[in-house]
N, C-alpha and C positions, 0 to 999 in steps of 0.2 A: 462209809454210809452210803452204799450204792443200792438204789432201788432195783430190784430184779422181779419182774412180773411172774415168772416162773416159780421163783421161791416164795413169792407172796401167795400164789394160788396154792402151791404145795403145802405151806405152813398153815393157811386158811383151812384146807381140807383136813388136815391133821388134827387141828384144834377143834373143828366142827365135829370131826368124828369122836374125839376123846371127850368133849364137852356133852355130846349127844343131846342136846336140848330137845330135838324132836322126839328122840325115844323118851324123854323125861315129862312129856306133855301129861300123860296120866298121873303121874306123880305131883305135877305142878296143880293140876286141876283138883287133886285131893287136898293140897295144902290151901288152895283158894277156898274150898268148901269148909274146911277145918278152921282157918283163921279168918275167914271172910275178905280180908284185903292181902294182896302182895303188892309191895312197893317195888314195881318194876324198875324205876329209874334208880333207886337206891340200891337194889341187888346188881344191877347191871353195872353202875359206877364202882361199887365196892369190889366186885369181881374183877373188874378192869384194873383197879389199883393193886390188888392181890397179886395178880398175874405180872403186871410191869415191874413192881418192886421185887418179886421174886425172880424175875428174869435177870435183874441187875445184882441183887445181893445173893441170890441163890448160890452162885458159884463160889464167892468169898465165904458164905456160911459153910459150904462144902469143904473149902480149903482149911478153914478154922478147925474142922472136925477131922482133917486128915484124909479126905476122899477125893480122888481124882474125878474129873468130869466124865471121862470114858467108863469108868466103874459105875457112876451114878446113871450114866446113859443105859448101860447094860441092866442095872437094877430096874430103871425106868421101863426099858423095853419088856421086861418080865411081868410088870404090873400091866402094861399096855396088853400083853397076850392074855392075862387073867380077865381084864375088862373085855376084851374082844370075845373071849370064851363065854362070859356072862351074857353078852348082846346076842351072839350067835345061837347058844344053846337055851337061852332064857332061864338060866339059873342064878342064883344069888351067892356069890363067894364072900361078899363083904356086907356084913348087916351092921346098921347104926341104931343107936338109941332113938326112942320117940322124941322128936324135937319139940321144944316148948313154944318157940316163936318161929314166925316165917321171914321172909325177905333175906336179912343177912345171913341168919342160920335157920334152916338148912340150905337155902336157895343159892345165896353168894358162896358161902363155904359150908358144906363140902360138895354141894351138887354141882355148881359151875367151876369154880377154883378149887377143886379139890385135889387130893394127893395125885391122882392121875394126870391131871392137867399141869400140875407144877412140876411133876417129874418130867412130863413131854416137854415143857419149855426148856428145861435145862438140857434135855436130851437133843432137841433140835437146834439149840443155840450152838452146838459144835458143828452144825452142818449149813446153817442159814445165817445170813447177815441180820443183825439186830433190827435194822429199819423195817425189814420185810416181816420179821415176827411180831414187832409192835403194830404194823398195820393190819396184820392177820388178827391180833388180838382185838383191836378196835372194830374191824369188820365183824368179828364173831360176837362181841358185845351188843352191837347194833342188831344183829340177827337174834341174840337172846332176848333183848329188850322187845322186840316185835313179838317174839314168841310168847313171852310172859305176858305182854299186853293183850294177846289175842289167843290165849291157850284154850279157852272154851270154845271159840269158833273153829280153831284148828281141830280140835278133838272130834267136833262133828262132822267136819269136812273129810278128814282122813279116815275116821273110824277106827276101831281098835285093830282091825286087820290091816289097815294101811300103815299105822304106826308100827305094827309088829314087823312089816316088811321092810320098812325104813331102817329099824333097829338092826335086822340081820344083815342088810346090804352094808350099812356102816360098820357093823361088827367084822365083816369080812375084809373090808378096807383097812380097818384098825389093826387086825391080825396081820395083813401084809406089811403095815407100817412097822409093828413091833419086830417082826422077823427081820426087816431091813435095818432098823436101829441097833438090834442085837448083833447081826453078823458084822456090820460095819465097825462096831465099837469093840467087839470082842477081839477083832483082828489087831486093832490099834493098842489094846491092853498088853496082848502077847508079842507085839512087834518090837 
């Protein structure tokens, strides 16, 4: 359980890019208009709980299914590559049904703690110390809470062009992370 600042920053950036809370501001604003209220605290806490629980039992669940962590990390890196492609090219590869409620579904899951985030947690667990990942999760959930609370103000400040630029920048970062996870873990599978 050693804290490592470099690992913490790296894990924080990876989760920030995969959660893409800034890029999701237009969607959050849409949910706020549609459902009138988004329970920012509830969405943030439930997202945090989903991520921390999956960080600890995700690997046991994989073992139960007979999947090793490196294979899951490779699969996760492929999902990350697709998410990065969506962000960079502005296309939708994954379509979800229209949600009936806000806050827990679709904000906490799958928007924040979705398949990409959960896959990423298992993937980075093979490279980073757990304490650094947990601190990165907590830091990101604080950011998520702030963005959820002030989404309308942020949209006005950044504008649609600013949000679009941020989404593309984080998409490129995510693409590089996906390639690194893929190459690192594919070597371990064939070693």
